[in-house]
N, C-alpha and C positions, 0 to 999 in steps of 0.2 A: 504493500500499499504505499503510495507516495506521500511525502510529507510537505509538499509545497503546493503551489497553485497551478500545477501543470494541467489539471483537468479543466481549468477556467482560461478563457481568453478575455480580451478587453471588454467585449459586450457583456459577458457573464459578470464580471466584477462591477461594471457600471450598473447592471440591473440589481445586483445584490446590494450595493451601496445605496442605490435609490430606494430599495425596499426599506432598509434600516431607517433612512432619512424620512421617508414618507410616513412610516408608522409612528415615528417620534413626533413629527410635525402635526399629523392628524390627532394623536393622543394629546398633545399640548392644546391644540385647538379645541378638542372635545372637552378638555377640562375647563375651558372658559365658557362652555355652554350651560353650565349649572354652578351654583354656589358651592364650590368645593371646600369652602371654609366652615361649613356646617355639616352635622351628622348626615342629614337628609341629602344634602348636596353631594357629599363625598361618597357615601355608601349606596345611595339610591338614585343618583344622577338627578336629584331635585324632583323625582317622580314626575318627569315631564317628557319622557322618551316616547316616540311614536312606534307603531307596530313594526315598521320595516327594520330600523336598526336593532330593536329588541329581538326580533325573530332571527336576524342574521347573527347576532351575538350568541343566542341560545345554541344555534347550529355550530358556530365556530368554536365555542367553549367545549362542545362535545367532541368534535372531530379535530382535536389537536394532533400533535406529532404521534402521540400514543395510538391514535386511531389509524394514521397512515401506516405506521410500522406494524402495529398489532393486528389489524384486520388483514393486511397483505400477507403477514407471516402465517396467521392461522389458516388463511385460504390456501397458501402454498403447501401446508401439511395436511389439510382436511377437506378442501373444496368449498362449496358455496354455502354450507349449512350455517356458517357464522352470520350470513345475511339475515337470518331469522331475528337476530338481535336488533337489527336496524328497522325491520318492518314492524316488530312489536312496539318499538319506540313511537311510531306514528299513532298507534292506538292509545298509548299512555299519554302522549302529548294532548290528545283530545280530552283525556280525563283531567289533565292539568288545567286546560283552558276552561272547561265547563263545570268542573266540580271543585277543584282545589283553589284555583285563582279567585273565584268569587268570594270564597270564605276568607282567604288571606286579605283581600281588599276590605271586606266588611269588618274584619277584626282589626284593621289599622295597625299592622305590625311592620317592623323593619327586617325581622329575621324569622326563620322557621322555628328556632327555639323559643322565641318570644310568643309565638302562637300557642305553644304548649303551656306557657305560664298563664296566658289569658284564658285558655280553655279549661285548665284544671286548677289554677291557683297555685300558691306555694312557689318554690324555687328549685326544688331538687330535679324535677323533670327537665326544666329549662337548662340547668347547668349540666346535667348528664348528657343531654342531647348535643349541647354546644361542645362538650369535650369529645363526645363520639364523633361529631362532624369534623373536628380538627384531626383526630387520629385517623379516620378513614380517608380524609383528604390527603394526609401524608402518605398513607399506605397504598392508595389506589389512583390518585390523581397527580399530585404535584411531582412526587418522586418518579412516577411512570413517565410523565411528560418530560422531565429533565433527563431521565435516562434515555428515552426514545429519541429526543432531540439531539443529545450528545452523540449517540450512536450513528444517527443519520448524518450529522455534520462530519463526524470522523470518517464515515465510509465514503461520502461524496466529495469532501474536500481534502481528506488525508490529514486533518488536524489531529493533534494529540487529544485524547478523550477529555483530559481535564481542561485544556484550553477551550474546547468545544463547549463544555459545561459552563464555564465562566462567561464566555461570549454570549451564550443563550440567556443566562440569568441576568446579565447586565441590561440587555435590551428589554426583556419583559418586565423586570422589576422597576426600571427607571420610570416609565410613564404610568405604571400602576401606582407607585408610591406617591408620585407628585400629583397625579391627576384624578385618582379615584375611579369609581365605576363609569362615570361619564367618559372619561378618557379611554377606558377599556372598551366600552360599547362602540364608540366611533372608530376606534382603531380596529375592532373586530370587523366592521363593514369593509374597510379597505383590505384587511387580511383575507376576508372571504373572497374578494376579487382575485387575489393572488392564488388562493387555494384552488378555486374553480378553474382558473385559466391554466395553471400548472397541472392540475389533475386531469383536465381534458386533453392537454398536450401529451401527457404520459399515456393516457388511455388510447389515444389515436395511434401513438407509436407502438403500443402493445398489440392493437388490432392489426396493424401493418405487419408486425413480426409473426403473429400467430392469429390468423382469422378466427372468428367466433366458431365457424362450422368445424374447424380442425381441432379446436381447444379440447373437447372431451377425449378424443382418441389420443392426441399428443400428450395430454396430461397423464392419461393411463399408462403411457409408455415412458414417462419421465422418471427413470430409475438411475441412481448414481452408479458410477463405475465400480465403486467399492462393493456394492451389492452384486453387480453383474459378474464380477470376477470371483466371487465367493458363492459356490453353489449351495453351501449350507446356511447362508444368511437368509433371514426373514425380515430384515430391516430395510428401510428405504423405499418400499413399495407404496405407490399411491393407494388410497382407499378406493374400493370398487364402487362405493355409493357417493363419490365426490361431487357429482352433478345433481344430487338429491338434497333438498333442503331439510326434509323431515325424515328421520332415519329410525332404525330399529330401536325399540325402547330399552333393550338390555345389553346389546353389544356394541353400540355405535359410540362415537366420541361426543356427539350432542344428541341425545335421544329426543324423539318428537314430543313426549309429554313435558319434558323439561324445556324444550324450545318453545312450546306454546304456552304452558302455564307457569313453569318455574322462572322463566325470564321475566314474566310480567311482574312477579314480586320484587325482584331487584330493580326493575324498571320504574316501579311506583316509587320506590325509595329515591332512586337517582333523579327522575324527572319532576316528581311532585313534592318532595320534602328536602332535597339537598339544597344547600344554600347557594351554590353556584347558579342553579337554574331559578330558584325562588327569588334570589336577589334581582335578577333581570326582569322577571315577571313583575315584581313590585315596583320597578323603576318605570313601568308604563304609565302614561298619563290617564288611562281609564281602563275599565274592564274590557271594553271592546278592543282597545289597542292590545291588551294582553292576550285576548283570544285570537286576534288576527296574527300576533307574533307566533302563537302556538301552531296555527295552520301553516304559516310560512315555513317555520322549522320542520313541520311534518312532511311537507312536500319536498324539502331539501334532503330529507333523510332517505329518500329513494336513490340518491346519487352515490352513496358509498359502495353499493353493490358494483357499480360500473367504474367508479374512480379508483377503488382500492382492492376489492375482492377479486374481480376478474384479472387485473394486472398482477396480483399476487400469484395467481395460478399460472399466468404466463411466465412469471419469473422462474417458477419451478420447472417449466417446460424448457426454457432457454438455459438455465444454469442449475441442473439438478445436482451436480457434484458439490456446489457451494451451498445452495439453499436447502437441499434435502440431504445433507451429509449424514451418513449412516454409522459412522464409527467415531470413537472418541478422538482418535488421532486426527482424522480429517477435519472434524469440527474444530478442534483446537488450532489446527493450521489455518483454517478458513477465517474464523472469527474470534478465537480465544475462548469460546464457551463450550465446555465438553458436552453440554446437554443438548445443544442444537443451535443452528444458525438461521432458522426461519425468520427471525426478526430482521434479517438483512435483505429480505425479498424485495422490498420497495426501493431501498437505497441502491441495490444492485441494478435494478432497472434503470434508475436515473443515471448511475455511473456509466452503464454500457449502452443504453438506447438513446438517451437524449443528447443531441448534437451540441457541440460547443456554441455558444451564443444563446442557448435556451436553458442551460443548466441553472443559471442564476435565477431565472423566473420560477422554475419548478421548485428549487430548493427554498425559495422565498415563501412558498405556500404551506410550509410545514411547522410554523411556529405560533404560539399563543400564550395567553396569561389568565390564570384563575386565582392569583394571589389575593386580590381585593375581596373575594368572597370569604376566605378564611379569616382575613383581617377584620371584616365586619362582625363575624360570629364571636371572635375573641373579645373584641372591643366592647360590643353592645351586650353580650350575654355573660361574659366571664369577668372582664375587668371592672364593669360597673358593680358587680357582686362583691369584688375584692375591695373596691374603693367606692363606698356609698356616696361620698360628697364629690365625686369626680366632676371636673369642669369640662366644658366642651373643647377647650384648647388641649387639655390632657388627652381626651379621646382621640383627637386628631393625630397627636404625636404617637400615642400608643398603637393606633391602628397602623401607622406606617412602619414603626419599628418592629411590629410583630411579623411583618412580611419577611424580615431577615431571619427571624427565628424559625419560621415555617421552612425557609429554604435550607437552613442548616439541618433540621430534622429530616428533611426529604433526602438530602445527600447521604445521610447515614443509612437510610433504608434501601438504597439502590442496590447494594450487593445481594440482599435477600431476593429482590425481583429477578436479578439476573440468573439465578439457579432454580427458581420456582416454576412448576408446571412445564418442565422440560425446556425452559427458556422462552416459552410462548407468551408474549406480553399480554395479548388480549385475553387469553385463557386465564392468566394470573388474576386479571382484574375481576373477571366474573367469578373466579374461584373464591376470592376473599369476600366479595360483596354477597355472595350466596350464603355464606355462613354468618355474616355480621349484620346485614341490613334488614332481613325479614321482620325482626321484632319492631323496628322503627316503622316500617311500612304498615304493619298490622295496627299499631297504636294510632297512627295518623288516620288510617282508613276508619277505625272505630270512632275516633274523635270527630271526624267530619260527618259521619252517617248515623251514629247512634247516640242518643241523648243520655242513655243509661250509664255509659262508662264514666267512672270517677277517677280522681287522682290516684287512690290506692290501687285500683284495678290496672290503671296504665303503668304505674311504677313497678308493680309486681310482674306484669307481663314483660316489661323491658328487662328487669333484672333476671328473671328466669330464662328469658330468651337469650340474653348475653351469656349466661352460664352455659346453656345448652349449645349455643353457637360457638363459643370458645372451645368447649370440649370437642365439638365436631371438627373444628378447624385444626386443633392440636392433633387429633387422631388422624385426620386426613394427611397432615404433614408427616406424621410418623410413618404412615402406610402410603406415602405418595408413590405414584406410578414411576418406576425407574425408567431410565433410557432403554430403548429397545435392545441395544447390544448387551445390556446386563441381564436380560430376562426378567420375567414378572413372576416372582415367587410369593406374592402376597396371598392371604386367605381369599377364597373364592368370592366372599361377600364384598370385599373391597375392589375386586376386579370388575364387578358389574355395578357397584354403587356409583352414583354420579352426584356432584355437588348441587346441581339444579333440583334434583329430587329432595335433597336435604333442605334447601331453601324453601320449597313449597310446603313441606311437612312442618318446618319450623314456624312458618307464617300461620298456618292453621292451628298449631299448638298454642302460640302466643295469643291468638284470638280467644281460644277457649279458656286459657288462664285469666286473661283480663276480664272477660265476661263473668266468669265464675266469681272472681274476687269482688267485682263491682256489685254483683247481685247479693253478696253476703255482707256488704258494708253499707254505710249511709249513702243514700242516693243523692244525686245532684239536683238542686232546685232548678226547675225548668227556666225560670226567668234569668238565671245566671249564665245560660249558654245562648242568650239571644245574640244573634250576629256571629256566632262562633261555630255553627254547624251549617251544612248545606241546607237543611230544612228551615233554619232561622236566619238565613244570611241577609234578609231584607229588614231584620229588626235591628234596633240600636243596641250597641254592646254596653252591657252593665259592668261596672267595676267590681271585680271579685274581692270579697272581704278578706280573704286569706293572703292577699298580696302584702308584703312587708311594708311597714309604715314609711320607712325612708324612701322606698321606690315611688309610692303614691305621692309623696310630697315633691320628689324630684320631677315627676311628670306634670304636676299641676302648678308648680311655683318656679320662679326664676330668682336666683340669688343675685345680690349686688356686690359680692365680695370680689376683691382683686381689681387690678387696673384694667381698663378697657383698651381696645385696640388704638384709640386716639392718644392714649397716655404713653404708648410704647415709643422707644427711640427709633429713629428712622435711618440709622447707619446702614452701610452696604451689607454688613454682616447680618443685621437684623432683617433686612429686606429679603436676603437669600434664605434665611432660616424660616421666615414667615412664608415664603413661596413654597418651599419644600414641605413644610409641615401643615400648610393650609390654615394658618392662624392669622393671616392678614385681614385687617378690618373686622375680626370677630371678637366678641366680648370674651375676655380670658376667663372671667369668673362666672360666666353664665352656664346654666344647665342646657341639656340637649333640647332642641326644638321639637315640638310635637304638632302634628297637623290638627287644626280645628275643624276641618271638614273631612268627611269620609273619602278616602281615595277612590277615584274612579267615578264619583258622582258630582255633577255640576250643581252649582247653586241655582235654584229655580228662580227665574225672573218673576216680577210681579205682573208683567204684561201678559194677559191671557193668550193673545195671538202669538207672541214669541214663545210662550210655554208650549203651545200646541205645536209650533213648528219644530221645536226641540224634540218633543215626544215623537213626532213623525219621523224625524231623522234618525232617532235612536231605534225606532221599529225597523226602519230600512237597514240600518247597520246590523241589527240582530238577524234579519232575514238573510242578508248577504253572508254573514258569518256562518250561519247554519247551513246554507247551500255549500259554502266552501268546505265545511266540515264533512258533509256527506260526500263530496267528490274526493277529499283526501282519504276518507275511509274506504271508498270504493277502490281507489288506487292501491291502497294497502292490501285489501283482500284479493285484488287481481294478481299482484305480484306474489303474494304467499301461495295462491292456488297455482299459478303458472310454474313456479319453481319447486312445487311440493314433490 
């Protein structure tokens, strides 16, 4: 592997530099579109984002470098079955827009953990879920994105792995720390352009190299030389069901019951409760914009099959010795990972197929940022618990500093990712989330749909689910499937058991536990859940009496302690610090701002004629959105049936 820029020419370098510059400039411009000096402005983009950038940002935050590398790698080893994860996401996005988002808007929350506090009262659910969100983000998102991005840059540019990691972190962290969610959303729109243009270029080159009609046969024959020269070897052969999306329930890598039902459980957690997505939904200026964003993101989710999965299969056809290495020696020689090199399928295509002059554009489409979402969870749900009298200036500074802490923790977790699940990146993500996320998904579904679940039931369900999930995760790690060349000597049960089955069973078990405990303890008063479930979303939210005294005071009053922004010095040093920390022109001693109106609802004018016109416009918007939802659902069903 080269260690210089020999793979680049002048045009590539120009495009790559322009990518860096344009992302930074758009991020800085985006940060000026909302008041980033307040909590709402920094973490929710002022709650004034329209459906188009929000939908783009949802899509881009999901298909970062981990998706490019992971989807292509899993397709190279197993075929198109991984596409079921993408199509199921379309259905869950509809659930997000039409069930979860209306409740989040009516509850007037900043974060998903804050919804649990309002729904159940107390603080332990909120703090637990905030900590869970941070841990799972490190394990399955940020560390995965850093690892995948560094691998991709290392493979395509020939840079040292650590230099690649540092370069990736500097770019994504810079505009996130200084600009907040608004900067991220607008940068995501530009990033989406690079992603789609680069993805379609690589897809076209892949079709040119291996036409679609020839792909099934040529993929079935894509066997590495190490396997061909060893008549006793059973490793390195492609799956016979590679072109089937729904496979045997007991012997396949992704069994169809898990692909249909098990994936839905993890998808509900990711799309409907995870802060990365919820934060972007809450940034929408109205519920109609939030629903439009979900529909747009749903339509865009049809693209990964063609942009990443099919090219990943083409990569195996063209480079079977490298991508499908079947022995420890060849894998170590190819990519330095003895468990497999499938994660290099996408970057290998870029390195070998993309002509000079286009490499910079394709590489530019593989980078993104989700740091701001973790920052908001820690700042608003944990730090405010540690520091009851926190000021808004302190929240801004803590939110930015926490980004660096998240980066450090993610870097330490990368070695675990590299050896887990045979080195298959996307498989690792689904593996971890299937063991840890079902309890959260179950509690949120019950909180949204059943008035009877109370705080004790939800907490017991989460704790029992965490214990069972961690036990299953540790057991799976102990009995993890070994590389093919070592042979599989595990007990028969673990050879047929799949993590998607466990996730589905754990989801049902947590629901039973939560319901049983709730029925055996004091019920929730009906008026206390107004505006906090799907059935009561149109009612006003009542303040829950079990909220701690300091928090209710902080939300209803503003303090006058400390100097204001007008009293601060205006030296160059103070100006730079204020700009980076978002404290310019903000009251240092004031508490966080709260909306006085329900998000997503307009103030009704007193003029009856204007009021009637607004109602007519809203009715038209609902009709258009419902039609778009039906079209999106139809597209999803068509693709799932066509590739079944």
